[in-house]
MIZANU-903915 format. One record per residue (C-alpha): y, z, x. Coordinates in steps of 0.1 Angstrom, whole numbers, padded with zeros to 4 digits, always signed. Example, Ala and Ser with C-alpha at 12.3 -4.5 7.8 and 13.67 -1.06 7.14 Angstrom:
2
-0045+0078+0123-0011+0071+0137
***
This chain:
639
+0825+0920+0776+0827+0896+0805+0821+0907+0840+0854+0919+0856+0845+0900+0888+0871+0921+0906+0865+0946+0934+0891+0962+0957+0874+0949+0988+0893+0945+1021+0898+0909+1033+0911+0895+1066+0947+0903+1073+0974+0877+1073+1011+0873+1073+1028+0888+1043+1046+0857+1031+1068+0828+1043+1102+0839+1056+1129+0844+1031+1153+0815+1030+1183+0837+1019+1206+0850+1045+1206+0887+1055+1237+0896+1036+1227+0875+1005+1195+0897+1004+1216+0928+1008+1238+0918+0979+1208+0910+0958+1194+0944+0964+1225+0960+0949+1212+0953+0914+1175+0956+0917+1172+0984+0942+1203+1005+0937+1210+1000+0900+1193+1033+0890+1208+1056+0916+1242+1038+0911+1245+1049+0875+1237+1086+0884+1275+1095+0887+1278+1090+0849+1259+1123+0843+1247+1141+0875+1279+1160+0882+1284+1169+0846+1249+1184+0842+1251+1204+0874+1284+1220+0865+1273+1226+0829+1246+1250+0841+1269+1270+0865+1271+1307+0859+1304+1318+0843+1309+1346+0869+1309+1321+0898+1344+1309+0907+1353+1274+0895+1362+1264+0931+1329+1275+0946+1310+1258+0917+1327+1225+0924+1323+1227+0962+1287+1240+0959+1276+1212+0935+1293+1184+0955+1277+1199+0987+1242+1199+0972+1246+1164+0959+1259+1151+0992+1230+1166+1012+1204+1155+0986+1216+1120+0991+1214+1124+1029+1181+1142+1032+1161+1126+1004+1174+1090+1003+1187+1084+1038+1163+1105+1060+1131+1105+1039+1131+1069+1025+1155+1048+1046+1146+1062+1080+1110+1073+1077+1091+1061+1046+1103+1025+1048+1084+1022+1081+1051+1027+1062+1049+0993+1046+1019+0973+1035+1025+0938+1049+1062+0942+1039+1055+0957+1005+1063+0993+0994+1057+1015+0964+1031+1040+0955+1002+1016+0949+1010+0996+0980+1010+1029+1000+0977+1039+0983+0961+1006+0993+0974+1010+1028+0961+1046+1031+0927+1036+1018+0924+1010+1046+0929+1037+1073+0914+1069+1059+0881+1075+1077+0860+1071+1045+0867+1060+1010+0887+1089+0996+0888+1099+0960+0919+1120+0964+0939+1091+0979+0929+1071+0948+0939+1100+0925+0972+1103+0942+0979+1066+0937+0970+1070+0900+0993+1100+0896+1022+1082+0913+1018+1051+0892+1016+1072+0860+1047+1091+0868+1065+1058+0875+1058+1047+0839+1072+1081+0827+1104+1073+0847+1104+1038+0833+1107+1051+0798+1134+1077+0805+1157+1057+0828+1168+1030+0803+1173+1056+0775+1192+1079+0798+1214+1053+0816+1224+1032+0786+1231+1063+0764+1252+1079+0791+1273+1047+0795+1278+1042+0757+1288+1078+0753+1320+1069+0772+1332+1054+0739+1339+1090+0727+1366+1095+0753+1381+1061+0750+1418+1059+0742+1425+1052+0706+1390+1057+0694+1387+1083+0665+1364+1113+0669+1341+1100+0641+1330+1071+0664+1306+1095+0681+1281+1089+0654+1278+1053+0664+1268+1060+0700+1230+1062+0693+1229+1030+0671+1249+1010+0697+1226+1022+0725+1196+1013+0705+1210+0978+0698+1216+0973+0735+1182+0984+0745+1164+0964+0718+1182+0933+0730+1173+0941+0766+1135+0943+0757+1136+0912+0735+1150+0889+0763+1122+0899+0787+1099+0872+0774+1124+0846+0784+1125+0858+0820+1155+0871+0839+1156+0845+0867+1187+0829+0852+1208+0861+0851+1192+0880+0880+1216+0862+0904+1245+0881+0888+1228+0915+0891+1238+0920+0928+1275+0910+0925+1279+0931+0893+1265+0962+0909+1285+0955+0941+1317+0955+0920+1304+0987+0903+1300+1005+0936+1335+0994+0947+1349+1007+0914+1330+1040+0920+1346+1042+0955+1380+1033+0942+1380+1060+0915+1368+1085+0940+1395+1078+0965+1421+1079+0937+1413+1115+0929+1405+1126+0964+1442+1119+0971+1450+1145+0945+1431+1173+0964+1418+1163+0998+1405+1199+1003+1373+1186+0985+1362+1174+1019+1351+1210+1026+1321+1202+1003+1306+1181+1031+1296+1213+1048+1261+1224+1037+1270+1261+1037+1289+1257+1005+1258+1246+0988+1238+1275+1002+1264+1301+0991+1266+1285+0957+1228+1288+0952+1228+1324+0964+1257+1333+0941+1240+1318+0911+1208+1336+0918+1179+1322+0897+1203+1300+0878+1210+1282+0911+1174+1272+0913+1177+1257+0878+1209+1238+0888+1189+1221+0916+1171+1202+0888+1204+1188+0877+1215+1181+0912+1184+1160+0916+1197+1136+0890+1220+1122+0917+1190+1108+0936+1169+1095+0908+1162+1059+0917+1157+1067+0954+1121+1056+0953+1133+1021+0944+1144+1016+0980+1107+1018+0990+1091+1002+0959+1113+0970+0961+1111+0966+0999+1089+0935+0996+1116+0917+0975+1144+0920+1000+1131+0934+1033+1139+0966+1051+1170+0954+1070+1190+0942+1040+1182+0973+1019+1191+0997+1047+1223+0977+1054+1233+0978+1017+1227+1015+1015+1246+1024+1047+1275+1000+1043+1283+1002+1006+1260+1023+0983+1260+1056+1001+1297+1057+1010+1306+1047+0974+1284+1074+0958+1297+1101+0982+1334+1091+0975+1328+1091+0938+1312+1125+0938+1339+1139+0960+1365+1123+0937+1348+1140+0906+1349+1173+0925+1386+1168+0934+1394+1160+0898+1377+1192+0885+1394+1213+0913+1428+1199+0901+1420+1199+0864+1392+1225+0857+1389+1214+0820+1375+1180+0832+1342+1196+0842+1328+1188+0807+1326+1151+0816+1341+1144+0850+1332+1108+0853+1350+1095+0822+1378+1119+0828+1385+1104+0862+1391+1069+0848+1428+1061+0843+1436+1051+0807+1450+1017+0818+1416+1006+0830+1394+1027+0808+1379+0999+0787+1371+0975+0816+1354+1004+0835+1335+1014+0804+1323+0978+0799+1313+0976+0836+1294+1009+0833+1274+0996+0803+1266+0963+0822+1256+0984+0853+1232+1005+0832+1216+0974+0816+1211+0960+0851+1195+0994+0862+1173+0994+0831+1162+0958+0838+1152+0967+0874+1130+0996+0860+1114+0973+0834+1105+0946+0859+1093+0973+0882+1069+0985+0855+1057+0949+0851+1050+0946+0889+1033+0980+0889+1010+0969+0861+1001+0937+0880+0992+0957+0911+0972+0983+0890+0952+0955+0873+0945+0938+0906+0935+0971+0923+0911+0979+0894+0930+1008+0880+0937+0991+0846+0917+0966+0826+0928+0930+0826+0961+0927+0808+0979+0895+0798+1005+0887+0825+1028+0857+0820+1050+0840+0845+1086+0834+0834+1096+0814+0865+1079+0785+0883+1097+0793+0916+1101+0831+0918+1067+0849+0923+1081+0882+0911+1093+0869+0877+1065+0880+0854+1063+0893+0818+1037+0918+0805+1039+0918+0767+1019+0950+0762+1039+0970+0787+1072+0957+0773+1062+0968+0738+1050+1002+0751+1083+1008+0770+1105+0997+0741+1087+1020+0716+1089+1049+0741+1126+1043+0750+1136+1041+0713+1116+1072+0705+1134+1092+0732+1168+1078+0721+1164+1090+0685+1147+1123+0693+1171+1135+0720+1203+1118+0707+1224+1128+0737+1222+1121+0775+1226+1158+0783+1194+1165+0762+1176+1137+0780+1186+1151+0814+1161+1179+0810+1132+1153+0808+1145+1131+0835+1139+1146+0869+1103+1157+0868+1087+1122+0868+1108+1111+0898+1102+1143+0918+1065+1140+0912+1064+1104+0923+1083+1113+0954+1059+1141+0962+1030+1116+0959+1047+1093+0984+1050+1123+1008+1013+1132+1006+1003+1095+1011+1027+1094+1041+1006+1121+1057+0976+1097+1057+0997+1070+1073+1011+1093+1101+0977+1108+1108+0953+1078+1105+0974+1046+1107+0998+1057+1134+0971+1079+1149+0994+1109+1156+0979+1144+1162+0972+1166+1131+1001+1189+1139+1026+1160+1142+1014+1146+1108+1017+1181+1092+1051+1186+1107+1063+1152+1096+1053+1158+1060+1061+1196+1058+1098+1192+1057+1098+1165+1030+1071+1184+1011+1091+1216+1010+1121+1196+0998+1100+1178+0971+1083+1210+0959+1117+1228+0957+1130+1201+0933+1097+1199+0914+1097+1237+0908+1133+1235+0896+1125+1206+0872+1093+1224+0859+1116+1250+0845+1129+1223+0821+1094+1218+0805+1104+1235+0772+1136+1214+0770+1118+1180+0773+1102+1178+0808+1068+1181+0791+1072+1145+0778+1069+1125+0811+1042+1150+0823+1022+1144+0791+1026+1107+0794+1017+1107+0830+0986+1128+0824+0974+1105+0796+0978+1075+0819+0959+1092+0847+0930+1098+0823+0931+1061+0813+0931+1050+0849+0904+1074+0860+0882+1065+0829+0885+1028+0836+0878+1032+0873+0848+1055+0868+0834+1035+0839+0836+1003+0858+0818+1019+0887+0790+1032+0864+0787+0998+0848+0785+0981+0882+0758+1006+0895+0738+1001+0863+0740+0964+0864+0730+0964+0900+0699+0985+0893+0689+0962+0864+0695+0930+0884+0675+0909+0908+0688+0902+0944+0700+0866+0946+0678+0860+0977+0647+0872+0958+0656+0850+0928+0660+0819+0949+0625+0825+0964+0610+0829+0929+0627+0796+0918+0612+0778+0948+0577+0787+0936+0584+0780+0899+0611+0753+0898+0628+0752+0864+0642+0721+0847+0673+0708+0866+0705+0699+0847+0730+0676+0863+0764+0689+0874+0778+0722+0889+0775+0756+0874+0798+0785+0885+0787+0820+0877+0813+0848+0878+0801+0882+0890+0815+0913+0906+0785+0916+0930+0777+0884+0949+0745+0899+0964+0728+0902+0930+0718+0874+0906+0746+0873+0879+0736+0884+0844+0748+0850+0830+0725+0832+0854+0694+0853+0844+0701+0847+0807+0706+0810+0813+0672+0808+0830+0655+0830+0804+0668+0814+0773+0677+0778+0783+0651+0775+0811+0674+0753+0832+0691+0754+0866+0720+0731+0875+0719+0708+0905+0746+0729+0922+0751+0766+0915+0780+0786+0928+0780+0824+0925+0817+0833+0925+0832+0867+0932+0869+0875+0930+0880+0902+0955+0913+0921+0956+0926+0926+0991+0943+0958+1001+0973+0937+1012+1000+0923+0989+0992+0886+0994+0965+0864+1009+0973+0832+1027+0956+0800+1014+0937+0797+1047+0920+0830+1040+0917+0825+1002+0882+0811+1001+0850+0821+1019+0818+0801+1014+0784+0816+1023+0754+0792+1017+0722+0809+1004+0699+0779+1002+0700+0743+0988+0703+0756+0952+0729+0784+0956+0762+0790+0974+0783+0821+0973+0821+0816+0970+0844+0846+0975+0880+0841+0963+0905+0867+0976+0938+0876+0961+0964+0902+0972+0973+0930+0948+1006+0914+0940+0992+0879+0931+0981+0865+0898+0946+0848+0900+0944+0811+0893+0908+0800+0898+0911+0762+0894+0939+0762+0920+0919+0783+0944+0887+0763+0939+0907+0732+0948+0908+0746+0984+0870+0744+0986+0873+0707+0994+0888+0715+1028+0857+0736+1035+0832+0709+1025+0823+0721+0990+0832+0692+0966+0829+0692+0928+0849+0680+0898+0862+0711+0881+0864+0692+0847+0827+0684+0850+0818+0720+0860+0806+0747+0836+0818+0783+0841+0792+0809+0830+0805+0844+0821+0784+0874+0812+0798+0891+0780+0786+0927+0780+0785+0947+0748+0788+0983+0759+0775+1012+0739+0781+1049+0747+0753+1072+0759+0752+1109+0761+0731+1107+0793+0758+1087+0813+0780+1100+0840+0810+1105+0817+0815+1127+0785+0810+1109+0752+0848+1108+0745+0854+1091+0778+0826+1066+0771+0844+1056+0739+0877+1054+0756+0862+1031+0783+0846+1009+0756+0880+1007+0738+0897+0996+0770+0870+0969+0776+0873+0955+0741+0911+0953+0745+0911+0938+0780+0925+0903+0783+0900+0874+0780+0888+0865+0815+0891+0828+0807+0929+0833+0802+0933+0858+0829+0917+0836+0856+0933+0804+0842+0898+0788+0836+0898+0757+0814+0886+0771+0781+0865+0740+0773+0844+0745+0805+0834+0782+0797+0800+0793+0785+0795+0830+0776+0761+0847+0775+0759+0882+0761+0739+0913+0769+0740+0950+0758+0746+0978+0783+0748+1015+0779+0772+1037+0798
***
């Protein structure tokens, strides 16, 4: 297998990107679909699930006031305080998300920390779990509204799952075409959705304004006490109201802190609160509506338009999660957590528009499996919260590193800053863990499997690098040997890709051993991944002359960039290194890896690592190297 030629090495800092051309409010509108699509569809099922678990001995009035109070304060404490006020301050050159936070933490922690890396892996793995459940849950909950539609026979319920499956299959099939052409409609559609949520809420609040009592947190506390242990279970359902909160942080780089915060405070939070208050008022006034308060609150005259809008909103929310999974994969590959994966660009102008075929297929199969196994959104609700709560807890732990080492606050301040959020996260995690028998095991099992894959790849790559280094000759030493015994010189330039620029590349050694030639110009090229999202062109290339025969070239990419070697090497001209790329040969070392019982990993892990290497994307395609200029020289290595 060819040398990965990628190492997560820190490079000089630079500005995140050129300023966005869009206006502040245009960005705020755009964030409605991408950032808030998931949390915006929670009213479809969150209230219903929380009320469904309420103990029969608790008065209906206290149940409604308690649930609305808990939902209100979950939105305020988790979304507004934790993410909007605090966590969004911990950005990595404008980018957010678990892996961006992990890369930032690794830059400031005193020494390379394995637990910071493991936290990043866990957060990424749980994100994929959420990425499978969100489309299935959201779309199914929206389509289920057909059952309560006026004039629809009861037998129509059996068509809910097939309709949801059709919508989801179409959604995944269009990913390859890119979403740039329709993405501009996501924001306006979700803005209308939030206005409809607010309007429905106000309509029913007018029926029973006493629902405003639920804004007091003491109703939530009394409700939990009266329900006893069941109240703890209900917290897991209440958490459904804030699923999607992590998107505020993860998508920060696309829209900026200001527009996301403005959108949340001005429209999204008020609309959600009004809708939950409206659902509460409806159930206070009509107790029988507790079985499905969202669809019961829609007047029959506008039922079908609202149902259609709900379905469109859930498709938008699902789209945001899918593209988020693509971006997460790109970051994971660049940071060395996953093997190279084929990543295709679907837009010439928008950097974030990418398509990852393997991830798209993985998500589609997983979503359809969930859909046909669980059948109803209330069954899926049991599996929903655990992945999100786990990812949020990972963010909290990484935030501790930022407060302590990046912001250089005393230990007691860092512990205090994280303790409050940690207690909140652990409370919701514990509540959701109670749902393991009902389906919460699924995202945990998926997350655990992905952590094993990432850890195996990271560990195996390190073992391979160490072994190759032990078996290689330092480049300086080789250059001295070649001075004493000059080989035959071939015209032109040869570029040797390697992950360790200080050692003679395997392909170079094989070329000398078997072909007994050395080119006139020889470039030892290493690709580094920065712990920042992007690298400016001015800092892209570093050239370090070794002697007349060899030059080291280090090409740096941010963890949100897709490598393009020919384009990057074109920058060498500005630095005085001139060559014709179409008259240049690229030498890659293709390593055939065999398992060894004496290696640093168990045999099963060796075999998993070898499987991942064999299925990694071809480096020629991944780095956009002209195929006709590539020469591969093989060697066998044991791990």
